[in-house]
N, C-alpha and C positions, 0 to 999 in steps of 0.2 A: 717788539715793543718800541714805541717812540717816546722820546722825552723832549720837553722844551728846555733848551739850554739857556744859560744865563744871558746870552746875546740875543735871545728871542727866536733863534732858528731851531727848527725841529731836526733832530739827528737820530740815527739809529743807535741803540745802546752800544753796539760794538765799536762805534766811532768815538765814544767818550774815553778820555784817558783815565787811568786808575784814580788819580787824585780827584778829578771831577766826579767820577762815579761814586767814590766814597763820600764826598761832600754832599752830593745829591741824596744819597741814601740816608746820611745823618740828618739832613734837613727834613726829609720825608718823615723820619722817625720823630723828630722834635715837633713836627706839625701834626703828629698822631695819625699819619697816613701809613699805617702799619703794613697794609698789603703792598703798597709801593715799596716801602723800605725792605720788606722781605724779598721781593723780586730783585731789587738792586743789590742787596747784600749777596744774594745767590749768584748774580752775574759776576760779582767780584770773585766768588769762590770758584765759578766755572772758568772764567777767562784768565784769572791770575792765581792759579792754585799754588804757586810757590812764592808768592810775594809776602812780605811781612804783614800786610793788611789782612791776610787770610784769617788770622786768629781773631782779630778785632771784628771782622765781618761775620765770622761764625758766631761769636758771642753776641753781637748786636742783633743778628738775625734771630737768635734764640729769644732774646728779650722782646723783640717785636712779636714773636709768636705768643708770648705770655700776655701781652696787652690787648 
């Protein structure tokens, strides 16, 4: 999956740092782009399974599934 980063360059999702990934997921959710948000929150759960954001990502991903 490719994302357009804030600086306008396209980068692979694995190249995004955790904070940028979380912020991008939250923005997608706020823009009601739920499919994108679900994929991004899943990436956090996959690539950062022991980070403190894991619980928020799991919760927010569930919310995105509801909407």
